[in-house]
ROTOR-691669 format. One record per residue (C-alpha): residue number from 1; y, z, x negated; residue in three letters. Coordinates in Angstrom, 1 decimal. Example, Ala and Ser with C-alpha at 12.3 -4.5 7.8 and 13.67 -1.06 7.14 Angstrom:
! residues 2
+-----+--------+--------+--------+-----+
|   n |      y |      z |      x | res |
+-----+--------+--------+--------+-----+
|   1 |   -4.5 |    7.8 |  -12.3 | ALA |
|   2 |   -1.1 |    7.1 |  -13.7 | SER |
+-----+--------+--------+--------+-----+
This chain:
! residues 363
+-----+--------+--------+--------+-----+
|   n |      y |      z |      x | res |
+-----+--------+--------+--------+-----+
|   1 |  105.1 |   72.7 |  -76.0 | MET |
|   2 |  108.4 |   74.0 |  -77.6 | SER |
|   3 |  107.8 |   76.9 |  -80.3 | ARG |
|   4 |  110.4 |   79.5 |  -80.7 | ALA |
|   5 |  111.6 |   80.5 |  -84.1 | PHE |
|   6 |  110.1 |   83.8 |  -84.8 | ASN |
|   7 |  111.9 |   86.2 |  -87.1 | PHE |
|   8 |  109.3 |   88.9 |  -86.8 | SER |
|   9 |  108.7 |   91.0 |  -90.0 | ALA |
|  10 |  105.0 |   90.8 |  -89.7 | GLY |
|  11 |  102.8 |   89.7 |  -88.3 | PRO |
|  12 |  105.1 |   86.8 |  -89.0 | ALA |
|  13 |  105.7 |   83.1 |  -88.5 | VAL |
|  14 |  102.8 |   80.8 |  -89.8 | MET |
|  15 |  103.0 |   77.2 |  -91.0 | PRO |
|  16 |  102.6 |   75.1 |  -87.9 | GLU |
|  17 |  100.3 |   72.6 |  -90.0 | ALA |
|  18 |   98.0 |   75.5 |  -90.7 | VAL |
|  19 |   97.8 |   76.6 |  -87.1 | LEU |
|  20 |   96.9 |   73.0 |  -86.1 | GLN |
|  21 |   94.1 |   72.8 |  -88.5 | GLN |
|  22 |   92.8 |   76.2 |  -87.6 | ALA |
|  23 |   92.8 |   75.0 |  -83.9 | ALA |
|  24 |   91.0 |   71.9 |  -84.8 | ALA |
|  25 |   88.2 |   73.6 |  -86.7 | GLU |
|  26 |   88.0 |   76.6 |  -84.3 | MET |
|  27 |   84.7 |   75.4 |  -82.8 | LEU |
|  28 |   83.2 |   73.4 |  -85.6 | ASP |
|  29 |   84.2 |   74.0 |  -89.3 | TRP |
|  30 |   83.7 |   70.7 |  -91.1 | GLN |
|  31 |   80.6 |   69.8 |  -89.4 | GLY |
|  32 |   78.7 |   73.0 |  -89.7 | SER |
|  33 |   78.4 |   73.5 |  -86.2 | GLY |
|  34 |   79.9 |   77.0 |  -86.5 | MET |
|  35 |   83.3 |   78.5 |  -86.2 | SER |
|  36 |   84.5 |   80.3 |  -89.4 | VAL |
|  37 |   84.5 |   83.5 |  -87.5 | MET |
|  38 |   80.7 |   83.1 |  -86.7 | GLU |
|  39 |   79.7 |   82.5 |  -90.3 | MET |
|  40 |   77.8 |   84.8 |  -92.6 | SER |
|  41 |   80.1 |   86.0 |  -95.3 | HIS |
|  42 |   77.1 |   85.2 |  -97.6 | ARG |
|  43 |   76.4 |   81.8 |  -96.3 | GLY |
|  44 |   77.3 |   78.7 |  -98.5 | LYS |
|  45 |   79.9 |   77.6 |  -96.0 | GLU |
|  46 |   82.0 |   80.8 |  -96.1 | PHE |
|  47 |   81.3 |   81.1 | -100.0 | ILE |
|  48 |   82.9 |   77.7 | -100.5 | SER |
|  49 |   85.9 |   78.7 |  -98.4 | ILE |
|  50 |   86.1 |   82.0 | -100.5 | TYR |
|  51 |   86.0 |   80.4 | -103.6 | GLU |
|  52 |   88.5 |   77.7 | -103.0 | GLN |
|  53 |   91.0 |   80.5 | -101.6 | ALA |
|  54 |   90.6 |   82.4 | -104.7 | GLU |
|  55 |   91.2 |   79.3 | -107.1 | ALA |
|  56 |   94.1 |   78.1 | -105.2 | ASP |
|  57 |   95.8 |   81.6 | -105.1 | LEU |
|  58 |   95.2 |   82.0 | -109.0 | ARG |
|  59 |   96.7 |   78.5 | -109.5 | GLU |
|  60 |   99.6 |   79.1 | -107.2 | LEU |
|  61 |  100.7 |   82.4 | -108.7 | LEU |
|  62 |   99.6 |   81.5 | -112.2 | ALA |
|  63 |   97.3 |   84.5 | -112.4 | VAL |
|  64 |   96.0 |   85.0 | -115.9 | PRO |
|  65 |   92.4 |   85.2 | -116.6 | ALA |
|  66 |   92.3 |   88.8 | -117.5 | HIS |
|  67 |   93.5 |   89.8 | -113.9 | PHE |
|  68 |   90.8 |   90.1 | -111.2 | LYS |
|  69 |   91.8 |   88.9 | -107.5 | ILE |
|  70 |   90.3 |   91.2 | -105.0 | LEU |
|  71 |   90.4 |   90.3 | -101.3 | PHE |
|  72 |   90.4 |   93.7 |  -99.4 | MET |
|  73 |   91.2 |   95.4 |  -96.0 | GLN |
|  74 |   93.6 |   98.1 |  -94.8 | GLY |
|  75 |   96.8 |   96.6 |  -95.6 | GLY |
|  76 |   99.5 |   98.0 |  -97.9 | GLY |
|  77 |   99.3 |  101.5 |  -96.2 | LEU |
|  78 |   95.7 |  101.9 |  -97.3 | ALA |
|  79 |   96.5 |  100.7 | -100.8 | GLU |
|  80 |   99.0 |  103.5 | -101.0 | ASN |
|  81 |   95.6 |  105.7 | -101.1 | ALA |
|  82 |   93.4 |  103.2 | -102.8 | ILE |
|  83 |   95.6 |  102.8 | -105.9 | VAL |
|  84 |   95.9 |  106.2 | -106.9 | PRO |
|  85 |   92.2 |  106.7 | -106.1 | LEU |
|  86 |   91.7 |  104.0 | -108.7 | ASN |
|  87 |   94.3 |  104.3 | -111.1 | LEU |
|  88 |   95.5 |  108.1 | -111.2 | SER |
|  89 |   92.5 |  109.8 | -112.7 | GLN |
|  90 |   93.9 |  112.8 | -110.9 | GLY |
|  91 |   97.0 |  112.8 | -113.3 | GLY |
|  92 |  100.7 |  112.1 | -112.8 | ALA |
|  93 |  102.3 |  109.0 | -111.2 | MET |
|  94 |  106.0 |  107.8 | -111.0 | ASP |
|  95 |  107.6 |  106.3 | -108.0 | PHE |
|  96 |  110.8 |  104.4 | -107.8 | VAL |
|  97 |  111.9 |  105.0 | -104.1 | LEU |
|  98 |  114.0 |  102.2 | -102.7 | THR |
|  99 |  113.2 |  102.4 |  -99.1 | GLY |
| 100 |  110.8 |  103.2 |  -96.4 | SER |
| 101 |  107.7 |  101.7 |  -98.0 | TRP |
| 102 |  108.1 |  103.2 | -101.3 | SER |
| 103 |  108.7 |  106.6 |  -99.7 | GLN |
| 104 |  105.4 |  106.1 |  -97.7 | LYS |
| 105 |  103.6 |  105.2 | -101.1 | SER |
| 106 |  105.0 |  108.3 | -102.9 | HIS |
| 107 |  103.9 |  110.6 | -100.0 | LYS |
| 108 |  100.4 |  109.3 |  -99.8 | GLU |
| 109 |   99.7 |  109.3 | -103.6 | ALA |
| 110 |  100.5 |  113.0 | -103.8 | GLY |
| 111 |   97.1 |  113.7 | -102.2 | LYS |
| 112 |   95.3 |  112.3 | -105.3 | TYR |
| 113 |   97.4 |  113.4 | -108.2 | GLY |
| 114 |  100.9 |  114.5 | -109.1 | VAL |
| 115 |  103.4 |  112.0 | -107.4 | ALA |
| 116 |  106.8 |  112.3 | -109.2 | ARG |
| 117 |  110.1 |  110.5 | -108.3 | VAL |
| 118 |  111.3 |  108.6 | -111.2 | ALA |
| 119 |  114.4 |  107.2 | -109.4 | ALA |
| 120 |  115.7 |  107.0 | -105.9 | SER |
| 121 |  118.6 |  105.0 | -104.2 | SER |
| 122 |  118.3 |  107.2 | -101.0 | GLN |
| 123 |  121.7 |  108.7 | -101.6 | THR |
| 124 |  123.4 |  105.4 | -100.8 | ASP |
| 125 |  121.1 |  104.8 |  -97.9 | GLY |
| 126 |  118.8 |  102.5 |  -99.8 | PHE |
| 127 |  121.3 |   99.7 | -100.0 | THR |
| 128 |  120.9 |   99.3 | -103.9 | SER |
| 129 |  118.2 |   99.6 | -106.6 | LEU |
| 130 |  118.4 |  102.2 | -109.3 | PRO |
| 131 |  118.9 |  100.6 | -112.9 | ALA |
| 132 |  115.6 |  100.5 | -114.7 | PRO |
| 133 |  117.3 |  102.3 | -117.8 | ALA |
| 134 |  117.8 |  105.4 | -115.7 | THR |
| 135 |  114.3 |  105.8 | -114.5 | TRP |
| 136 |  112.7 |  109.0 | -115.6 | GLN |
| 137 |  109.2 |  108.1 | -116.5 | ILE |
| 138 |  106.8 |  110.7 | -117.8 | GLY |
| 139 |  104.9 |  110.2 | -121.0 | ALA |
| 140 |  101.9 |  111.3 | -119.2 | ASP |
| 141 |  102.5 |  108.7 | -116.4 | SER |
| 142 |   99.3 |  107.0 | -115.2 | ARG |
| 143 |  101.4 |  104.1 | -113.6 | TYR |
| 144 |  104.9 |  103.4 | -112.2 | VAL |
| 145 |  105.1 |  102.2 | -108.6 | HIS |
| 146 |  107.8 |  100.1 | -107.2 | ILE |
| 147 |  108.0 |   98.2 | -103.8 | CYS |
| 148 |  109.2 |   94.7 | -104.9 | GLY |
| 149 |  110.8 |   94.0 | -101.4 | ASN |
| 150 |  111.7 |   96.6 |  -98.8 | GLU |
| 151 |  111.2 |   95.0 |  -95.3 | THR |
| 152 |  113.1 |   97.6 |  -93.5 | ILE |
| 153 |  116.1 |   98.2 |  -95.8 | HIS |
| 154 |  116.3 |   94.7 |  -97.0 | GLY |
| 155 |  116.7 |   95.3 | -100.8 | VAL |
| 156 |  114.5 |   93.1 | -103.3 | GLU |
| 157 |  113.8 |   93.4 | -107.1 | PHE |
| 158 |  114.9 |   89.8 | -108.0 | HIS |
| 159 |  113.4 |   90.5 | -111.5 | GLU |
| 160 |  110.7 |   92.9 | -112.3 | LEU |
| 161 |  111.5 |   95.6 | -114.6 | PRO |
| 162 |  110.3 |   95.4 | -118.1 | ASP |
| 163 |  108.9 |   98.7 | -118.8 | LEU |
| 164 |  107.9 |   97.7 | -122.5 | LYS |
| 165 |  111.6 |   97.1 | -123.0 | ALA |
| 166 |  112.1 |  100.7 | -122.0 | LEU |
| 167 |  109.7 |  101.9 | -124.6 | GLY |
| 168 |  107.1 |  102.5 | -121.9 | CYS |
| 169 |  103.3 |  101.3 | -122.0 | ASP |
| 170 |  102.7 |  102.6 | -118.4 | THR |
| 171 |  101.3 |   99.9 | -116.1 | PRO |
| 172 |  103.6 |   98.7 | -113.4 | LEU |
| 173 |  102.1 |   98.7 | -109.8 | VAL |
| 174 |  103.9 |   96.4 | -107.5 | VAL |
| 175 |  103.7 |   96.4 | -103.7 | ASP |
| 176 |  104.4 |   92.7 | -103.2 | PHE |
| 177 |  103.4 |   92.7 |  -99.5 | SER |
| 178 |  106.5 |   91.2 |  -98.2 | SER |
| 179 |  107.5 |   88.7 | -101.1 | HIS |
| 180 |  104.3 |   87.4 | -102.3 | VAL |
| 181 |  104.2 |   83.7 | -102.9 | ALA |
| 182 |  108.0 |   83.5 | -102.3 | SER |
| 183 |  108.8 |   83.3 | -106.1 | ARG |
| 184 |  107.0 |   83.4 | -109.3 | PRO |
| 185 |  105.4 |   86.6 | -110.9 | VAL |
| 186 |  105.8 |   87.6 | -114.5 | ASP |
| 187 |  102.4 |   89.1 | -114.9 | TRP |
| 188 |  103.3 |   90.2 | -118.4 | SER |
| 189 |  105.2 |   93.0 | -116.8 | ARG |
| 190 |  102.5 |   94.0 | -114.1 | VAL |
| 191 |   99.5 |   96.0 | -114.2 | GLY |
| 192 |   98.6 |   95.7 | -110.4 | LEU |
| 193 |  100.1 |   94.1 | -107.6 | ALA |
| 194 |   99.0 |   94.5 | -103.9 | PHE |
| 195 |  100.1 |   93.4 | -100.5 | GLY |
| 196 |   99.1 |   92.7 |  -97.0 | GLY |
| 197 |   98.9 |   89.0 |  -96.1 | ALA |
| 198 |  100.5 |   89.1 |  -92.8 | GLN |
| 199 |  104.0 |   88.4 |  -93.9 | LYS |
| 200 |  103.8 |   85.3 |  -96.1 | ASN |
| 201 |   99.9 |   84.4 |  -96.3 | LEU |
| 202 |   98.3 |   84.6 |  -93.2 | GLY |
| 203 |   97.3 |   86.8 |  -90.3 | PRO |
| 204 |   96.7 |   90.5 |  -90.3 | ALA |
| 205 |   93.6 |   92.0 |  -91.8 | GLY |
| 206 |   93.5 |   90.7 |  -95.3 | LEU |
| 207 |   94.8 |   92.8 |  -98.2 | THR |
| 208 |   95.4 |   91.1 | -101.7 | LEU |
| 209 |   95.0 |   93.1 | -104.9 | VAL |
| 210 |   95.5 |   91.5 | -108.4 | ILE |
| 211 |   94.7 |   93.9 | -111.0 | VAL |
| 212 |   94.4 |   93.7 | -114.7 | ARG |
| 213 |   90.9 |   94.2 | -115.7 | GLU |
| 214 |   91.5 |   97.0 | -118.2 | ASP |
| 215 |   92.7 |   99.1 | -115.1 | LEU |
| 216 |   89.3 |   98.8 | -113.3 | ILE |
| 217 |   86.5 |  101.2 | -113.6 | GLY |
| 218 |   88.6 |  104.7 | -113.4 | HIS |
| 219 |   88.1 |  105.4 | -109.8 | ALA |
| 220 |   88.1 |  109.1 | -108.9 | LEU |
| 221 |   84.5 |  110.5 | -108.1 | PRO |
| 222 |   85.6 |  110.8 | -104.4 | HIS |
| 223 |   86.8 |  107.3 | -104.1 | CYS |
| 224 |   84.9 |  105.5 | -101.1 | PRO |
| 225 |   82.7 |  103.0 | -102.5 | SER |
| 226 |   84.2 |  100.2 | -100.4 | ALA |
| 227 |   87.6 |  101.0 | -102.1 | PHE |
| 228 |   86.3 |  101.3 | -105.8 | ASP |
| 229 |   87.9 |   98.1 | -107.6 | TYR |
| 230 |   85.1 |   97.8 | -109.8 | LYS |
| 231 |   82.5 |   97.8 | -107.0 | LEU |
| 232 |   84.9 |   95.3 | -105.1 | VAL |
| 233 |   85.3 |   93.1 | -108.3 | ASN |
| 234 |   81.5 |   93.2 | -109.3 | ASP |
| 235 |   80.6 |   92.0 | -105.8 | ASN |
| 236 |   83.0 |   89.2 | -105.5 | GLN |
| 237 |   85.0 |   91.2 | -102.6 | SER |
| 238 |   81.9 |   91.1 | -100.7 | MET |
| 239 |   80.6 |   94.7 | -101.4 | TYR |
| 240 |   81.4 |   95.2 |  -97.5 | ASN |
| 241 |   81.8 |   92.4 |  -95.1 | THR |
| 242 |   85.2 |   91.0 |  -96.0 | PRO |
| 243 |   87.9 |   89.8 |  -93.4 | PRO |
| 244 |   86.3 |   86.4 |  -93.3 | THR |
| 245 |   88.6 |   84.6 |  -90.8 | TYR |
| 246 |   91.7 |   86.0 |  -92.5 | SER |
| 247 |   90.5 |   84.8 |  -95.8 | ILE |
| 248 |   90.0 |   81.4 |  -94.3 | TYR |
| 249 |   93.6 |   81.2 |  -92.8 | ILE |
| 250 |   95.1 |   82.4 |  -96.1 | ALA |
| 251 |   93.2 |   79.7 |  -97.8 | GLY |
| 252 |   94.9 |   77.2 |  -95.5 | LEU |
| 253 |   98.1 |   78.8 |  -96.3 | VAL |
| 254 |   97.6 |   78.3 | -100.0 | PHE |
| 255 |   96.8 |   74.7 |  -99.4 | GLN |
| 256 |  100.0 |   74.2 |  -97.5 | TRP |
| 257 |  102.0 |   76.0 | -100.2 | LEU |
| 258 |  100.5 |   73.4 | -102.8 | LYS |
| 259 |  101.1 |   70.5 | -100.7 | LYS |
| 260 |  104.9 |   71.6 | -100.3 | ASN |
| 261 |  105.6 |   71.9 | -103.9 | GLY |
| 262 |  104.0 |   75.2 | -104.9 | GLY |
| 263 |  105.7 |   78.5 | -105.5 | ILE |
| 264 |  108.8 |   77.1 | -107.6 | ALA |
| 265 |  109.8 |   74.9 | -104.5 | ALA |
| 266 |  109.3 |   77.8 | -102.1 | MET |
| 267 |  111.6 |   80.0 | -104.1 | GLU |
| 268 |  114.4 |   77.4 | -104.1 | GLN |
| 269 |  113.9 |   77.0 | -100.3 | ARG |
| 270 |  114.1 |   80.8 |  -99.7 | ASN |
| 271 |  117.3 |   81.0 | -101.8 | ILE |
| 272 |  118.8 |   78.2 |  -99.7 | ALA |
| 273 |  117.8 |   79.9 |  -96.4 | LYS |
| 274 |  119.0 |   83.4 |  -97.5 | ALA |
| 275 |  122.2 |   82.1 |  -98.9 | GLN |
| 276 |  123.0 |   80.4 |  -95.6 | LEU |
| 277 |  122.7 |   83.5 |  -93.6 | LEU |
| 278 |  124.2 |   86.0 |  -96.2 | TYR |
| 279 |  127.2 |   83.6 |  -96.5 | ASP |
| 280 |  127.8 |   83.6 |  -92.8 | PHE |
| 281 |  127.4 |   87.4 |  -92.4 | LEU |
| 282 |  130.0 |   87.9 |  -95.3 | ASP |
| 283 |  132.4 |   85.7 |  -93.5 | SER |
| 284 |  132.1 |   87.3 |  -89.9 | SER |
| 285 |  134.1 |   90.0 |  -88.4 | SER |
| 286 |  131.3 |   91.0 |  -86.0 | LEU |
| 287 |  128.4 |   91.3 |  -88.2 | TYR |
| 288 |  127.7 |   93.1 |  -91.5 | VAL |
| 289 |  125.0 |   93.5 |  -94.0 | ASN |
| 290 |  125.3 |   96.7 |  -96.1 | LYS |
| 291 |  122.9 |   95.9 |  -99.1 | VAL |
| 292 |  124.5 |   95.4 | -102.4 | ALA |
| 293 |  124.8 |   91.6 | -103.1 | LYS |
| 294 |  122.7 |   91.9 | -106.4 | ASP |
| 295 |  119.6 |   93.1 | -104.7 | CYS |
| 296 |  119.8 |   91.5 | -101.2 | ARG |
| 297 |  116.4 |   90.5 | -100.1 | SER |
| 298 |  115.5 |   86.8 |  -99.6 | ARG |
| 299 |  112.8 |   87.6 |  -97.2 | MET |
| 300 |  114.2 |   90.3 |  -94.6 | ASN |
| 301 |  117.9 |   90.3 |  -93.9 | VAL |
| 302 |  119.0 |   93.3 |  -91.9 | PRO |
| 303 |  122.4 |   93.2 |  -90.3 | PHE |
| 304 |  124.5 |   95.2 |  -87.7 | TYR |
| 305 |  126.9 |   94.5 |  -85.1 | LEU |
| 306 |  130.1 |   96.2 |  -85.7 | ARG |
| 307 |  130.2 |   97.0 |  -82.1 | ASP |
| 308 |  126.7 |   98.1 |  -81.3 | GLU |
| 309 |  127.4 |   98.4 |  -77.5 | SER |
| 310 |  126.8 |   94.6 |  -77.7 | ARG |
| 311 |  123.3 |   94.8 |  -79.2 | ASN |
| 312 |  121.3 |   94.1 |  -75.9 | GLU |
| 313 |  123.6 |   91.2 |  -75.1 | ALA |
| 314 |  123.0 |   89.6 |  -78.5 | PHE |
| 315 |  119.2 |   90.2 |  -78.3 | LEU |
| 316 |  119.0 |   88.8 |  -74.7 | ALA |
| 317 |  121.2 |   85.6 |  -75.7 | GLY |
| 318 |  119.0 |   85.2 |  -78.7 | ALA |
| 319 |  115.7 |   85.2 |  -76.7 | LYS |
| 320 |  117.2 |   82.7 |  -74.4 | ALA |
| 321 |  118.0 |   80.4 |  -77.3 | ALA |
| 322 |  114.3 |   80.8 |  -78.5 | ASN |
| 323 |  115.3 |   83.1 |  -81.4 | LEU |
| 324 |  112.8 |   85.9 |  -81.4 | LEU |
| 325 |  112.0 |   89.3 |  -82.7 | GLN |
| 326 |  115.5 |   89.9 |  -84.2 | LEU |
| 327 |  115.6 |   93.6 |  -83.4 | LYS |
| 328 |  115.9 |   95.8 |  -86.3 | GLY |
| 329 |  113.3 |   98.4 |  -87.3 | HIS |
| 330 |  113.5 |  101.5 |  -85.0 | LYS |
| 331 |  114.2 |  103.9 |  -88.1 | SER |
| 332 |  117.4 |  102.0 |  -89.1 | VAL |
| 333 |  118.5 |  100.2 |  -85.8 | GLY |
| 334 |  120.7 |   97.1 |  -85.8 | GLY |
| 335 |  119.1 |   93.6 |  -86.3 | MET |
| 336 |  116.8 |   92.1 |  -88.8 | ARG |
| 337 |  115.9 |   88.4 |  -89.5 | ALA |
| 338 |  112.7 |   87.8 |  -91.6 | SER |
| 339 |  112.9 |   84.4 |  -93.3 | VAL |
| 340 |  109.4 |   84.0 |  -94.8 | TYR |
| 341 |  108.1 |   80.9 |  -96.4 | ASN |
| 342 |  107.0 |   79.5 |  -93.2 | ALA |
| 343 |  110.4 |   79.8 |  -91.6 | MET |
| 344 |  112.1 |   76.4 |  -91.7 | PRO |
| 345 |  115.7 |   75.8 |  -92.7 | LEU |
| 346 |  116.3 |   74.7 |  -89.2 | GLU |
| 347 |  115.4 |   78.2 |  -87.8 | GLY |
| 348 |  118.0 |   79.9 |  -90.1 | VAL |
| 349 |  120.5 |   77.1 |  -89.1 | GLN |
| 350 |  119.7 |   77.7 |  -85.3 | ALA |
| 351 |  120.2 |   81.6 |  -85.8 | LEU |
| 352 |  123.6 |   81.2 |  -87.7 | VAL |
| 353 |  124.8 |   78.6 |  -84.8 | ALA |
| 354 |  123.9 |   81.2 |  -82.2 | TYR |
| 355 |  125.4 |   84.0 |  -84.0 | MET |
| 356 |  128.7 |   82.2 |  -84.6 | ARG |
| 357 |  128.7 |   81.2 |  -80.9 | GLU |
| 358 |  128.0 |   84.8 |  -79.8 | PHE |
| 359 |  131.0 |   85.9 |  -82.1 | GLU |
| 360 |  133.3 |   83.6 |  -80.4 | LYS |
| 361 |  132.4 |   84.7 |  -76.9 | THR |
| 362 |  132.6 |   88.3 |  -78.0 | GLN |
| 363 |  136.2 |   87.9 |  -79.5 | ALA |
+-----+--------+--------+--------+-----+
């Protein structure tokens, strides 16, 4: 069977070795006589899967001991409510708007406190990042929220802002859904990071929350129990039934990452893949990427055909070449290539070769 190169923004491409192992273990996980999806989440078999996954993730991301790792549900959109329910204490929160996802976070948080805009790049179409020195953060702010990588607009913080250097002790909350495990994290600059697993770590259904322990235990009275970080942490992410199969698959991805050089090696591969694609786009007369070069995403590369009447022909030819899911998000149009950890360099090479050939035929 010939597998296509899948450039979907999420759910996204998975490591082939992980899919093969999951297939081999589908009916019988390591002699247990059960599939993982049939196991009790409180049984010793699944507990061992969970504990290994948590330990591997802590090692991979170098998560300090004073941060808690929570395996939750609901995706990034649910965390847009769960974070303010746990951290806002009904007060003010500051948001840096850099695209669609940070806008959604800001809007949702307004239901649980005062959601303010500290900075925004909306006036330039979300093609740049506002400099941290220009952010207007209130002295009463409970936290500052950023989306580390905007999947739709294709902008990324390549370095997390140092709020302490700006004279601010407010915790930084990072939505790292679409670039988690693609590069190291400077935890000294982070209070909480959250993200859905379905882009870089596994299938849809699992949400990661990595939170500094002093930020736990302040949930609003009306926070649902299943979303109270303290209850989730006190019960080892099993206050309610967790997304067991998604945790299992994510655990296999963590092991795959370790076998392939860890996060540092992934970062170098991601830089190479993104550079190959951006270099071609910058040299092309048919395609254009509008994002400022200093904040172009390594994970999600949006681009446009200068003559958009050729979009359908481009997508049809790409599908025939086994290059899938290249249509851009409906809110911005154009094209988008998502090149997460599991996308091999060969996939990007095949995409660039197709784009070059299409450009020749359209000249």
